[in-house]
Each structure stands twice: as structure tokens, then as C-alpha cells.
C-alpha positions in Angstrom: 17.3 82.3 -44.0 17.9 81.9 -40.3 21.3 81.1 -39.0 19.9 78.9 -36.1 20.7 75.3 -36.3 17.8 73.0 -37.0 16.4 71.1 -34.0 17.1 67.4 -34.0 14.7 64.5 -32.8 17.4 62.9 -30.7 16.0 60.7 -27.8 15.8 62.5 -24.5 18.1 61.3 -21.7 16.6 59.0 -19.1 14.5 60.6 -16.4 15.5 60.1 -12.9 13.0 58.1 -10.9 11.1 60.0 -8.3 11.5 57.0 -5.8 14.9 56.6 -4.3 17.1 53.7 -5.2 17.2 52.4 -1.8 13.3 52.2 -1.7 13.4 50.1 -4.9 15.9 47.8 -3.3 13.6 47.3 -0.4 10.6 46.6 -2.6 12.5 44.2 -4.9 15.5 42.9 -3.1 18.3 41.0 -5.0 17.9 37.2 -4.4 20.4 35.7 -2.0 21.4 32.3 -3.1 22.1 29.6 -0.4 23.7 26.2 -0.9 21.2 23.6 -0.6 23.6 21.4 1.3 24.3 23.9 3.9 21.7 22.2 6.4 23.5 19.0 6.0 26.9 20.5 7.0 25.3 22.6 9.7 23.3 20.1 11.7 26.2 17.8 12.6 28.3 20.7 13.8 25.2 22.1 15.8 24.7 18.8 17.5 28.4 18.7 18.4 28.3 22.1 19.9 25.1 21.4 21.8 26.6 18.1 23.1 29.8 19.8 24.3 27.5 22.5 26.1 25.2 19.9 27.6 28.2 18.0 28.9 29.4 21.0 30.7 26.0 21.9 32.0 25.3 18.5 33.3 28.9 18.2 34.9 28.1 21.4 36.8 24.8 20.2 37.9 26.3 16.8 39.3 29.2 18.8 40.9 26.6 20.9 42.7 24.7 17.9 43.7 27.8 16.2 45.0 28.6 19.4 47.2 25.2 19.4 48.6 25.4 15.7 49.4 28.8 16.2 51.2 27.1 19.0 53.4 24.2 16.7 54.3 21.7 18.6 52.2 21.0 15.7 50.1 20.8 12.0 50.9 23.7 9.9 49.8 23.7 7.8 46.6 22.9 4.2 47.2 25.0 3.0 44.3 27.7 5.3 44.5 29.0 4.8 48.1 32.2 3.5 46.9 32.8 5.9 44.1 34.8 9.1 44.5 33.7 12.6 43.8 35.4 12.5 40.2 32.9 9.7 39.4 29.9 11.2 40.8 30.5 14.5 38.8 31.2 12.7 35.5 28.0 12.7 33.4 27.0 9.6 31.4 26.0 9.4 27.9 22.2 9.1 28.5 22.1 12.3 30.7 24.0 14.2 28.0 21.9 12.9 25.3 18.8 13.8 27.0 19.8 17.4 27.5 20.8 17.7 24.0 17.4 16.4 22.8 15.7 18.9 25.0 17.6 21.7 23.6 17.0 20.5 19.9 13.4 20.1 20.8 13.0 23.7 21.9 14.8 25.0 18.9 12.8 23.1 16.4 9.4 24.2 18.0 10.4 27.8 17.8 11.6 27.6 14.2 8.7 25.5 13.1 6.3 28.1 14.7 7.9 31.0 12.9 8.2 29.4 9.5 4.5 28.3 9.8 3.5 31.9 10.6 5.6 33.3 7.7 4.2 31.0 5.2 0.6 31.4 6.2 0.6 35.1 6.6 -1.1 35.9 3.2 -3.2 32.9 2.6 -6.7 32.0 3.9 -6.8 29.9 7.0 -6.6 26.3 6.9 -10.0 24.6 7.7 -9.5 21.1 8.5 -6.6 19.0 9.9 -6.1 17.4 6.6 -5.5 20.8 5.1 -2.9 21.6 7.9 -1.2 18.3 7.3 -1.0 18.9 3.5 0.5 22.3 4.2 3.2 20.5 6.4 4.0 18.0 3.6 4.1 20.6 0.7 4.9 24.2 1.9 6.8 23.6 5.0 9.0 20.7 4.0 9.6 22.5 0.6 10.6 25.6 2.3 13.0 24.0 4.9 14.4 21.1 3.1 13.6 22.0 -0.6 11.8 18.5 -0.8 8.2 17.7 -0.2 6.9 14.6 1.7 6.8 11.6 -0.7 3.9 9.8 0.8 0.9 10.7 3.1 -1.5 8.3 4.7 -4.4 8.8 7.1 -7.2 6.8 8.7 -9.4 9.9 8.7 -9.6 9.4 12.5 -6.8 11.8 13.5 -3.8 9.7 12.6 -1.3 10.7 9.8 1.7 9.0 8.5 4.2 11.0 6.5 6.9 9.1 4.7 10.1 10.5 3.0 12.1 7.9 1.1 15.3 10.1 1.1 15.1 12.5 4.0 17.8 15.3 3.5 19.1 15.4 7.0 19.8 11.6 7.1 21.2 11.4 3.6 24.7 12.4 4.8 25.0 10.1 7.9 27.6 7.7 7.1 30.3 6.2 9.2 32.8 3.2 9.3 31.0 1.9 12.3 28.2 0.1 10.3 24.4 0.8 9.5 23.4 -0.1 13.3 25.7 2.7 14.6 24.4 5.1 11.8 20.8 4.5 12.9 21.7 5.2 16.5 23.4 8.5 15.5 20.3 9.4 13.4 18.1 9.6 16.5 19.4 13.0 17.5 19.2 14.2 13.7 15.4 13.3 13.9 14.7 15.4 17.0 14.8 18.8 15.3 12.5 17.9 12.3 10.2 16.2 14.7 10.0 19.3 17.0 9.8 21.5 13.7 6.5 19.6 12.7 5.3 20.0 16.4 6.0 23.7 16.5 4.3 24.4 13.1 1.2 22.4 14.2 1.0 24.1 17.4 1.1 27.5 15.9 -1.5 26.6 13.3 -3.7 25.5 16.2 -3.7 21.7 16.0 -2.8 19.8 18.9 -1.0 16.7 18.0 1.8 14.3 19.2 4.5 13.8 16.6 7.0 10.9 16.6 9.7 10.2 14.1 11.6 6.8 13.2 13.8 5.4 10.5 14.0 1.8 9.7 16.9 2.4 7.1 18.8 5.5 6.2 17.9 7.7 4.6 14.2 6.8 5.0 12.2 8.4 7.5 8.6 8.1 8.9 6.7 10.8 10.9 3.6 9.7 13.0 1.1 12.5 13.8 -1.7 11.7 16.3 -4.2 14.4 17.0 -5.1 15.1 20.7 -8.5 15.6 21.8 -9.2 19.1 23.3 -9.4 19.2 27.0 -12.9 19.4 28.2 -14.0 21.3 31.4 -14.7 19.1 34.4 -18.5 18.8 35.3 -19.6 21.2 37.9 -20.6 19.8 41.4 -24.3 19.4 42.0 -26.1 22.2 43.7 -29.0 20.4 45.2 -27.5 20.2 48.6 -28.6 22.8 51.2 -26.2 25.8 51.5 -24.2 26.3 54.8 -24.9 29.7 56.4 -25.6 31.2 59.7 -29.0 32.2 60.8 -32.4 30.7 60.4 -33.3 29.3 57.0 -35.1 31.6 54.5 -38.8 30.8 53.7 -39.7 29.1 50.5 -41.8 31.1 48.1 -44.1 29.4 45.7 -42.1 30.5 42.7 -39.0 28.8 44.0 -40.8 25.8 44.9 -42.1 25.3 41.3 -38.6 25.8 39.8 -37.6 22.7 37.7 -34.5 21.0 38.9 -31.4 20.9 36.8 -31.0 18.2 34.1 -28.7 15.3 35.4 -25.3 14.9 33.9 -25.0 11.8 31.6 -23.7 8.8 33.3 -21.2 8.1 30.6 -20.0 11.2 29.0 -17.5 9.4 27.0 -20.2 7.5 25.0 -20.3 8.2 21.4 -16.5 8.6 21.0 -15.4 4.9 20.8 -14.8 4.2 17.2 -13.2 0.8 16.1 -9.7 1.4 14.6 -9.6 1.6 10.7 -6.8 0.9 8.4 -4.8 3.6 6.9 -5.8 4.8 3.5 -4.3 7.0 0.9 -5.6 10.7 1.5 -6.5 11.9 -1.9 -4.0 12.4 -4.6 -0.3 11.8 -3.9 1.4 14.7 -2.2 
């Protein structure tokens, strides 16, 4: 008999993959969890930082205007003749709020455009305006706020009403000043989501005007009104004789028998006036 040990059928050790582990991590990255309440904590702090920055910018601008006014480069203020330089360079609340709203609007339009482009990268194009609005109500709001729009209404004439009964950015607004002060503070909190929708619609090729309002926290309503595409201005008539130097050219029979161009319609806007219709539920609830 042979003295060699008998071979065993033990399982072979695991074979190393031919693809590096780093490539596997890139193909299937580990999920990164994010607190759902983080946007509610981040937005008030972002508004406070933008308010401080806008106050500094407005104060510098008013200071530069005051110096130019002292040098005679600008006319004097009619209502500020008795005020000192400190009063002229001190920004008021309306100017600062307008500057903050402008910055929030720019940020919202950029973020909305990027998010819409990311979510529609691997899906067929949206054919109609109603498809675009449904994408905003479902995909965009679910991606940004982890909550879809509760109600969508339209009159099928280019007007859409989006309602959220508990809008996440407004759910955390509460102060000891009362409901009226909370509604006043909610105006700046609605600028970013309003611009978010505006930027997403613009990236998807839908020209529309978006407004937001809240009658009671945390309820919110977005009004979207589509804008008609700009039409080119009618070309001027070419029937007048051209101005040129020298004797006029002889008219040939071919040019004399040429038919004149068709006249433009007297009222190009006819056919577009449609009586206002009431809003109706657009299909199934969103």
C-alpha cells in the first residue's frame, strides 16, 4: 500500500476577486444616512448668516453713496437733510430683507436646476406641462423634503396649485411673539422652496412664474402660472420703394407679375382669449 495520505475533499479557500475592492466600493457605495431634521436646523442658521452678510453689504453700499453725496457726485437726500452720516449709512429692515431674499432666490434656482437634472438623467423626457408638475410634486419634493405634495389642482389652462398641509420647512417655526409674527418670519423660509421650483421648471424647459403663500403654519400653497413663449415681432412691410442712388431699374415682366406678400392679420392675438375656468382635480391624488 502506498504511504501517501489520502486526499480530502475540503472546500477550497475563497478566490480573490479580479476587480480591486476600491472599484467595488465605487460601483456599490455604502449608504450615508442623513438626519431628516437637518434641513429644519440648517435653514434658520443659513438665513441668519445671510442676514448678517446682507446687512454688512447694504451698510457698505450706503456708506459709499454717502461719500459720493458729500463730494457732490450724487444729489442730496430730500428726506435725510437733517440726518447725520450715521443715520444715512444705517440700513433699514426692508433693504436687508430684500437682499436676503435675492440671495435665497439665486441659491434656490441653482439647487432646483441641479436636482431636476440629476433626477431626470436616466428617464424619458417629460412630454407635457402636467407631467412636469407631477414630477415636481412627487420626485423633487420627495428627494428634497422626504414628503410629496398633498394636493395638486389645475384648470388645464396653464395654472397649477400645489398644496402641502404640513410643509417641513415651516413645521419648526414657532416663537413667543405669536402666530402673526411666525407668519411674517415664514416669508423668508418660503423664498428658497419657491425658487427651488422655479429653477427646476426652468431646467426642464417650462417657463412659469411661481409664488408661495401660507395662511397658517405649517400649511403652504404654491401657485404656478405658465408663461406664453415670446413671439417674434412682425417684420416691417417691404412694399415701399427702396432708397438708393442712381436711376431706378427697369421693371421686367417677371417682376411685375409677382404676387404681393400676404398681409399680416389685423389682430394676431385672436383665438387665444379663453374664459377663465374653475380649478379641477388633475387625475388621481398625488
